[in-house]
N, C-alpha and C positions, 0 to 999 in steps of 0.2 A: 504493499500500500505505500510505503514511504516512497519506493522508487517511481511510483505513478505520479505521486503527487509532485515530485520534483521535476518529472518530464512535463508534467502540465504548466508548471511554473516557466519551465524553458521554453516551451511552445510559445507562449504568451509574450516573452520577453524577446525572442529571436526573430530577425526580421526577414532572412532570406529564405527561398523555397528550398535551397539546399540543406539549410540547417533544419527545417522541418522534416524533410527527407531523412536526413540523418537520425534524428529521434524516432521517426516511425522504424526505421529498420532496427532499431534496438529492442523494440518489443518483441518478446519472444513469439507472441500469438500474431503478429501483424506482418511480419516478413516484409520484403522489401517492397515499397508501394511508390509509384511514380505520382507526379502531378496529376497526370490524366487518371489515376486509377483512383485518386482521391476524389477528384471532381465528378467522375462516373459513379463511384459509389453514392455519392450524395445525389446524384440525379436518381439512381436507381431507387433510393429511399423516397424520394418526392414523388417519383412515379408510381411507388405502391401505394403511398397515401391517398394520391389521385384516383387511381384505379380501383382501391379496395373500399375507399370511403365516399368519395365525390359521385361516382357512378351510381352509389346505392341511394342518396340522396335525389337523383334524377328521377327515381322510379314513383309509381304512385304510392303513396303513404311513406315515401322516403323520408319527409320532415314529420307529417301527421302522426306516425306511428314510432317516431323515435323520441324517447323522453329527453334526450340530450339536446335535441334541437327544434322540437315542436314549437313552433309560432303560436305563442298565448295573446290574448287580447292585451293591447296597451291599457295602462292604468285607467284611462279616461273611458274606454270601452269596457273595462271590468266593471265599471259601473253601471254602464248601458246593459251589460250581460245580467247584472244582479237585478236592474230594474225590468227588464224583458221577462225575467223566469218569475218575478212576483206577480206580472199580470199575465202569466201563463203561455208565454212564448219562447220557453226553453229551446224549442226544436229549432226556431229560428236563429237562436243564439248558437247553437250546435254546428248548424249548416253553415253559418257565416265564419265559424273558426276553421272548419274543414278548407273552405274555399281560400282562406288566407294561405294555408299551407300548400294548397294545389298550385297556387301562382307561384310559390317559391321553388316547388319541385320543377315546375317548367322552365324558370329562369335558370336555374343551375346548369341546364344544358348548355349555356352561353359559356360556362367557365372552362372546359376543358381546352380549347385552343389557345385560349389566353395563359392557362397554365403550362401549356407545352411550350410556348414561346419564353416564358420566365424560366423554365428549367433548362432549356437550351442554352439560355445566356449566362448561367452560373460561371464565374471566373473561379481560378485556384483560390484567391483571397477570399471570395465568398464562401468557397467550400471549407477552407480552414475555420472561418469564423462560425460557421454553422456547426461543423464537426465538434468544435471545441467550445460551443455555447451552451445555452441552457436547454432544458427538455423540449422546447419548443422552437428553437432557434431556426431550423428549416422552415416551420410554418410561418414564423416572423418574416422570413426573408420574402416568403411567397405574398404575404400580405403588403408588405412595403412595396412590391414590384407590381401588383397587379390591382389594389383595391380601387383605385380612381378608375381604372378601365372596366373593371367588373361591375362598378357601380353603374357606369354608363350604359353597360349592356343589360343589366338585370332590370333597372328601374322602367324602361318602356315594355318589357316583357311583361313585367309584373303589372303595371299600369293597365296593358290591354287585357292580360288574363283576367283581372279583376273586374273589369269593364264587361268581358265577354260572357263570364260565368255568373254575372249579376250581383257580385260581392259589393261592388260600389255602389249599386242601387239598393241593395239588402241592407247594407250598414248605414246608407243615407237614410233610407226610410226609417230603420231602426233608431238612429240618432235623433231624427226628426220627432219620432214618437217620444223617445226618452225626454227630449228637451221640453216636452209638454207637461211633464210631471212636476207638480208643483215643488218648491223648496230644494230643488236640485240644480247645480250648475250646469249650464249648458257646455256641450262639447263639440269640438270640430276638428278631429285628428286628421293628419294627412297619411292615409292608409297606404299609399304607394311608397312613401319614404320609409314608413315604419316596417312594411314587410320587406322592403329592399335590404334595410339594414341588418334585421333579423336573419334574413336568408344568407346573407354574407358572413354574419357571426356562426351561423350553422356550419357553413362550408369550411372555415377555418377551424371551427371546433373538432370536427371530424377529421381533418388533415392531422391536426395536432394529437389526437387519440392515436393514430396510426404511428406519428412519429415517437411518441413515448413509448409505444410497445417495442418498436426497433430498438431504442435506445436502452431499455430495461430488461428486455428479453433475448436472449440470443437466439432462441428458437424462432423468433420472427424474422430472423437475418436470413432471408430464404435464398441466397445467392452466396457463393464464395466471397465475392467481392464485397458485399455488405458485411459479412463476417469480419473481413480481414480489416476493412476501413473503419468500422465501428468498434473494433476491438481497440483503437487508438484512444478512444474516449471511456474505456472501461476503468 
């Protein structure tokens, strides 16, 4: 353990790629790793997270039946939900919740090509920072590289889907009825922005779940390269 700690300190202080390679080769379980190996290993890890988790979110009920990422109502609409149930409109509230998640599932299909480009663009310095970063360093890299583009892609899809399936009208009518209830504050949430933000949170939550598995569980390193590269951070 002491040796590994010293090696970590050295990696963070040394500047050249050659020095990083020298450290990597000293680890008995690591073997000789080139700069390309380290970069490709990190790409494999990100690809695994995208393929294992993001594609699941794209399916019907990918969000709706996943408690980690299920989109619940914003606080304002939770008040609407409660009010609707009090007047016997619980089924309307349930259907509205499902429609929010369906819009997120459809929008997530836009993520794959954006992630592919981000993964291809990883530099050796990016790879080093990801490998020796915290448990969601790879996820944070993707988030930094793609969040703005993803939002611009997700938002119109979600807006269109909420309109097409009637969610905008459903919640508009529900809010209008709720706003007629005496002594309650009127609400006017931006559903498209809210669902877009929650959909993006869900996508990165699931990628992070896969990354943590790879970092913590050797059995999740399903290729020889993954095993050799992530041995550097064990």
